[in-house]
TIKEVO-455396 format. One line per field, with one value per residue (C-alpha): residue number from 1; z negated, x negated, y negated. Coordinates in steps of 0.25 Angstrom, whole numbers. Layout:
BEGIN
k <- NUM; ...
pz <- Z; ...
px <- X; ...
py <- Y; ...
//
This chain:
BEGIN
k <- 1; 2; 3; 4; 5; 6; 7; 8; 9; 10; 11; 12; 13; 14; 15; 16; 17; 18; 19; 20; 21; 22; 23; 24; 25; 26; 27; 28; 29; 30; 31; 32; 33; 34; 35; 36; 37; 38; 39; 40; 41; 42; 43; 44; 45; 46; 47; 48; 49; 50; 51; 52; 53; 54; 55; 56; 57; 58; 59; 60; 61; 62; 63; 64; 65; 66; 67; 68; 69; 70; 71; 72; 73; 74; 75; 76; 77; 78; 79; 80; 81; 82; 83; 84; 85; 86; 87; 88; 89; 90; 91; 92; 93; 94; 95; 96; 97; 98; 99; 100; 101; 102; 103; 104; 105; 106; 107; 108; 109; 110; 111; 112; 113; 114; 115; 116; 117; 118; 119; 120; 121; 122; 123; 124; 125; 126; 127; 128; 129; 130; 131; 132; 133; 134; 135; 136; 137; 138; 139; 140; 141; 142; 143; 144; 145; 146; 147; 148; 149; 150; 151; 152; 153; 154; 155; 156; 157; 158; 159; 160; 161; 162; 163; 164; 165; 166; 167; 168; 169; 170; 171; 172; 173; 174; 175; 176; 177; 178; 179; 180; 181; 182; 183; 184; 185; 186; 187; 188; 189; 190; 191; 192; 193; 194; 195; 196; 197; 198; 199; 200; 201; 202; 203; 204; 205; 206; 207; 208; 209; 210; 211; 212; 213; 214; 215; 216; 217; 218; 219; 220; 221; 222; 223; 224; 225; 226; 227; 228; 229; 230; 231; 232; 233; 234; 235; 236; 237; 238; 239; 240; 241; 242; 243; 244; 245; 246; 247; 248; 249; 250; 251; 252; 253; 254; 255; 256; 257; 258; 259; 260; 261; 262; 263; 264; 265; 266; 267; 268; 269; 270; 271; 272; 273; 274; 275; 276; 277; 278; 279; 280; 281; 282; 283; 284; 285; 286; 287; 288; 289; 290; 291; 292; 293; 294; 295; 296; 297; 298; 299; 300; 301; 302; 303; 304; 305; 306; 307; 308; 309; 310; 311; 312; 313; 314; 315; 316; 317; 318; 319; 320; 321; 322; 323; 324; 325; 326; 327; 328; 329; 330; 331; 332; 333; 334; 335; 336; 337; 338; 339; 340; 341; 342; 343; 344; 345; 346; 347; 348; 349; 350; 351; 352; 353; 354; 355; 356; 357; 358; 359; 360; 361; 362; 363; 364; 365; 366; 367; 368; 369; 370; 371; 372; 373; 374; 375; 376; 377; 378; 379; 380; 381; 382; 383; 384; 385; 386; 387; 388; 389; 390; 391; 392; 393; 394; 395; 396; 397; 398; 399; 400; 401; 402; 403; 404; 405; 406; 407; 408; 409; 410; 411; 412; 413; 414; 415; 416; 417; 418; 419; 420; 421; 422; 423; 424; 425; 426; 427; 428; 429; 430; 431; 432; 433; 434; 435; 436; 437; 438; 439; 440; 441; 442; 443; 444; 445; 446; 447; 448; 449; 450; 451; 452; 453; 454; 455; 456; 457; 458; 459; 460; 461; 462; 463; 464; 465; 466; 467; 468; 469; 470; 471; 472; 473; 474; 475; 476; 477; 478
pz <- 0; -4; 9; 18; 11; 12; 27; 29; 23; 31; 44; 41; 38; 51; 59; 52; 54; 69; 72; 66; 73; 86; 84; 82; 95; 108; 115; 129; 139; 148; 158; 171; 178; 170; 173; 181; 180; 175; 172; 169; 164; 162; 154; 154; 140; 145; 140; 148; 146; 151; 154; 157; 161; 161; 163; 153; 150; 135; 127; 116; 102; 99; 108; 107; 120; 124; 134; 142; 152; 143; 142; 135; 129; 125; 113; 107; 97; 109; 115; 118; 123; 130; 138; 150; 153; 139; 131; 116; 118; 115; 102; 98; 84; 85; 95; 95; 105; 106; 112; 106; 120; 123; 123; 117; 106; 102; 101; 93; 83; 82; 78; 67; 55; 64; 69; 84; 92; 96; 108; 108; 121; 116; 103; 93; 95; 85; 84; 91; 104; 98; 84; 76; 68; 61; 68; 56; 63; 76; 71; 79; 83; 80; 67; 66; 55; 58; 49; 44; 47; 51; 65; 72; 87; 95; 105; 114; 115; 106; 109; 102; 99; 104; 109; 96; 98; 96; 107; 121; 135; 136; 128; 125; 118; 111; 107; 98; 103; 98; 110; 109; 120; 131; 146; 156; 152; 157; 145; 146; 137; 136; 129; 129; 134; 136; 146; 157; 162; 174; 180; 192; 202; 213; 226; 232; 246; 248; 262; 269; 265; 250; 248; 251; 245; 247; 234; 232; 218; 213; 200; 195; 186; 177; 170; 159; 150; 151; 158; 173; 176; 190; 198; 189; 191; 187; 180; 175; 165; 167; 154; 140; 132; 117; 112; 97; 93; 102; 109; 102; 108; 111; 119; 126; 130; 135; 143; 150; 153; 162; 171; 172; 176; 186; 194; 200; 206; 221; 227; 229; 228; 213; 207; 196; 186; 173; 161; 147; 147; 157; 171; 176; 189; 194; 205; 215; 217; 208; 205; 198; 188; 186; 173; 175; 188; 192; 203; 210; 215; 223; 215; 225; 238; 240; 253; 256; 242; 240; 233; 226; 224; 213; 209; 194; 185; 171; 160; 144; 132; 125; 131; 128; 114; 117; 125; 136; 149; 157; 158; 169; 182; 194; 187; 193; 197; 196; 208; 205; 214; 210; 215; 211; 208; 217; 231; 243; 237; 224; 213; 205; 191; 193; 183; 178; 184; 192; 205; 214; 226; 240; 252; 266; 271; 285; 291; 284; 273; 259; 248; 234; 228; 213; 203; 191; 182; 183; 171; 172; 181; 182; 194; 198; 190; 195; 196; 194; 197; 194; 206; 203; 204; 215; 222; 230; 221; 207; 197; 188; 175; 166; 154; 158; 144; 130; 119; 104; 102; 88; 81; 87; 101; 113; 127; 138; 152; 163; 177; 185; 199; 207; 220; 232; 242; 251; 264; 259; 248; 236; 224; 210; 197; 185; 172; 159; 146; 137; 121; 112; 115; 128; 138; 152; 151; 165; 178; 192; 196; 189; 180; 176; 161; 164; 150; 136; 136; 151; 161; 176; 189; 203; 211; 225; 229; 244; 254; 251; 240; 226; 216; 203; 192; 181; 169; 155; 143; 129; 119; 106; 95; 84
px <- 0; -11; -19; -8; -5; -20; -20; -8; -14; -27; -19; -11; -24; -30; -19; -19; -34; -34; -22; -31; -43; -35; -29; -43; -48; -49; -35; -34; -24; -16; -7; 1; -12; -15; -2; -1; 14; 27; 39; 53; 65; 77; 89; 103; 103; 94; 80; 69; 57; 44; 32; 19; 8; -7; -21; -31; -45; -45; -58; -54; -51; -43; -38; -29; -21; -11; -1; 5; 17; 26; 41; 44; 56; 49; 53; 38; 43; 46; 32; 25; 10; 5; -8; -5; -19; -23; -9; -12; -26; -20; -12; -5; -10; -2; 7; 12; 22; 18; 31; 27; 24; 17; 27; 28; 38; 28; 16; 24; 27; 14; 9; 18; 9; -3; -8; -5; -7; 5; 3; 14; 20; 24; 14; 19; 11; -1; 0; -10; -4; -7; -7; -10; 2; 6; 18; 27; 40; 46; 59; 70; 59; 45; 40; 26; 18; 9; -1; 9; 22; 31; 39; 48; 48; 36; 36; 25; 18; 11; -3; -8; -22; -22; -13; -8; -15; -3; 5; 5; 9; 18; 23; 13; 12; -1; -6; -17; -21; -29; -37; -43; -53; -58; -53; -42; -28; -14; -7; 9; 17; 32; 42; 57; 60; 73; 78; 79; 93; 98; 111; 118; 125; 133; 140; 150; 157; 170; 175; 187; 195; 191; 187; 172; 161; 146; 139; 125; 119; 108; 101; 101; 89; 86; 74; 76; 64; 54; 45; 43; 40; 33; 32; 39; 45; 59; 68; 82; 90; 105; 112; 115; 104; 105; 95; 95; 81; 68; 64; 54; 41; 47; 58; 49; 41; 53; 57; 43; 43; 56; 48; 36; 45; 53; 41; 40; 55; 58; 57; 70; 74; 80; 78; 88; 86; 93; 87; 91; 106; 103; 98; 85; 84; 70; 66; 57; 47; 41; 49; 46; 57; 53; 58; 71; 74; 86; 83; 91; 87; 95; 101; 110; 118; 129; 138; 153; 156; 170; 179; 192; 201; 213; 222; 226; 236; 232; 242; 240; 245; 253; 265; 269; 273; 279; 291; 286; 294; 285; 271; 266; 269; 260; 249; 236; 230; 216; 207; 198; 187; 181; 169; 162; 147; 143; 140; 133; 123; 130; 129; 118; 120; 126; 121; 132; 133; 143; 149; 154; 163; 165; 174; 173; 185; 191; 179; 169; 165; 163; 173; 171; 180; 176; 167; 166; 156; 151; 146; 134; 139; 134; 135; 148; 156; 166; 163; 177; 177; 188; 187; 199; 214; 223; 230; 241; 244; 251; 261; 273; 274; 285; 290; 305; 308; 302; 308; 304; 308; 300; 290; 279; 286; 288; 295; 293; 295; 287; 288; 276; 277; 265; 267; 257; 256; 245; 249; 243; 248; 240; 237; 238; 234; 244; 236; 243; 237; 247; 245; 247; 254; 262; 271; 276; 291; 295; 287; 290; 275; 266; 256; 242; 238; 224; 220; 227; 232; 233; 244; 240; 249; 245; 255; 255; 260; 265; 260; 267; 276; 278; 278; 284; 279; 289; 286; 290; 281; 283; 272; 270; 261; 258
py <- 0; -10; -5; -8; -22; -26; -21; -30; -43; -40; -39; -51; -59; -54; -58; -72; -73; -69; -79; -89; -86; -85; -99; -104; -99; -108; -109; -103; -107; -97; -103; -99; -98; -85; -79; -65; -63; -70; -62; -69; -62; -71; -66; -70; -76; -88; -81; -75; -66; -71; -62; -70; -62; -70; -65; -70; -68; -64; -66; -55; -58; -70; -79; -92; -92; -103; -97; -108; -109; -101; -103; -116; -109; -96; -88; -86; -76; -67; -69; -56; -55; -42; -38; -32; -28; -22; -20; -22; -30; -43; -48; -60; -64; -77; -85; -100; -105; -120; -127; -140; -147; -159; -170; -185; -181; -168; -178; -187; -176; -171; -185; -187; -192; -196; -208; -213; -226; -234; -242; -255; -259; -272; -275; -286; -299; -297; -283; -272; -265; -252; -247; -234; -228; -215; -208; -205; -198; -195; -192; -199; -209; -213; -219; -225; -230; -242; -248; -258; -254; -242; -242; -233; -231; -236; -248; -242; -229; -220; -215; -202; -199; -185; -174; -165; -152; -143; -148; -141; -147; -134; -123; -113; -99; -99; -85; -80; -67; -56; -48; -35; -39; -48; -48; -52; -47; -50; -54; -54; -65; -61; -71; -75; -88; -96; -106; -96; -92; -84; -81; -74; -82; -75; -80; -71; -73; -68; -63; -68; -55; -57; -42; -43; -53; -56; -58; -65; -66; -77; -77; -91; -93; -106; -110; -120; -114; -126; -117; -113; -98; -97; -85; -77; -62; -65; -55; -58; -49; -48; -45; -50; -49; -51; -61; -62; -60; -62; -49; -41; -36; -23; -30; -39; -27; -19; -31; -33; -18; -20; -29; -19; -8; -17; -22; -8; -10; -12; -26; -34; -49; -46; -32; -26; -16; -11; -16; -11; -16; -28; -29; -35; -42; -45; -55; -48; -59; -70; -83; -96; -101; -115; -123; -130; -122; -114; -104; -93; -80; -70; -58; -51; -51; -42; -42; -37; -34; -28; -38; -37; -49; -50; -60; -58; -64; -63; -65; -66; -58; -69; -69; -55; -58; -71; -76; -86; -87; -95; -88; -97; -103; -102; -93; -93; -79; -76; -72; -61; -55; -42; -34; -21; -22; -10; -6; -14; -24; -24; -13; -20; -26; -41; -51; -60; -74; -83; -77; -88; -84; -90; -87; -93; -101; -100; -109; -100; -109; -103; -109; -106; -97; -96; -91; -81; -76; -61; -54; -45; -33; -20; -10; -6; -15; -25; -39; -48; -63; -72; -82; -91; -91; -89; -101; -93; -83; -87; -82; -85; -78; -78; -70; -65; -58; -57; -49; -47; -32; -32; -41; -33; -29; -38; -35; -46; -47; -54; -58; -63; -68; -69; -78; -76; -88; -81; -75; -61; -52; -53; -43; -48; -43; -46; -44; -44; -43; -37; -37; -26; -13; -15; -7; -12; -9; -13; -19; -21; -18; -7; -12; -6; -6; -11; -11; -9; -24; -27; -23; -26; -27; -27; -36; -37; -51; -52; -64; -77; -70; -66; -54; -53; -44; -41; -33; -30; -27; -22; -27; -21; -29; -20
//
């Protein structure tokens, strides 16, 4: 027991001494000029994983490395440094993320309690043009103590004797390294950074018969991280990644290993593969993602996709327990387009995003039909889009009878008249959510019990005509 305690104390002391010794060594700077590879994996949640591989000539022993050109919004607790040349030969003893960058406010804060020189633009007659003063505070303004007075604000400019040593011109990760030997090595620094987002945008062109569609997908990537990533291998993860605690070392290794396996895949504009419970998309060529830039990359192109159009009137559960004669005049019917993610150029996992639909008019000019959000959609699943509301197909709804049989049982009757002003017949779905326990007592069109609380009728409405649906339902509230 005592031996283990002494060993632990000795090890802790050695680590502290090693860190102090590394901090005293001259600082070496590494920049993008040393970079051998850059991999950028962007997630749906507004974060990205950076793998920055650089080639350095290591001296062996202890080194103080300033790793410049890192993400300005990096999460330093996620940083992981590994040697690709000699795994295990380099160990991080201490690391510091210096994000206090060189700017006027930072210089002022560093000089609080110190002497500066004030050069007056309009000196008072008889007073010197420049004076020495102590900077007392920068909180909500500047407070200066001169030899014979204290003033707030400054009527000129402040001259500093030197730059503070702990300010940098850009965010820098400072690493104290313990190296087992000298030589050239490729070191990979991986870390999580914020400020990068991506989404999928789709454009669909519907044919004249409204039963087929061409679909093109684009990846829209936005970089607000404060840092540019040049000539990066870009990867995108589609899926809802839970982010509570920063990834640990094993998680970062696992994410990094996906890249290594994927690099052996076939060439294509964007390659897709299953990754854990998500999907990983990789651009097959290097690209630069500059700060404050939005860029788009082609994701997919699919032609002649079978399309199903439906007009739907959807009700509500409230009027099944209340008497209310007028349930709506000229009720709008929703227009929905549905396609299945399979066959042809589809059949690949579709990342969630916005689908915008167009159709050519009689002159061949494309016109906007509407847009809808699509969720992450796996293979062979339906994609259902709410395009808008029908102009020519409307409905009048009314309750024709309401009877309270008991405090918990209600019988009610309804009449839904659907009007079609089009020159072609229209198929309409009447979807009614009915609460509690229910039974259709009578109806003039057969219904489908599409769920435990939903009745659906398929109604054919003739051209320039009307169709009336009537039904009586018994509802038990128990």
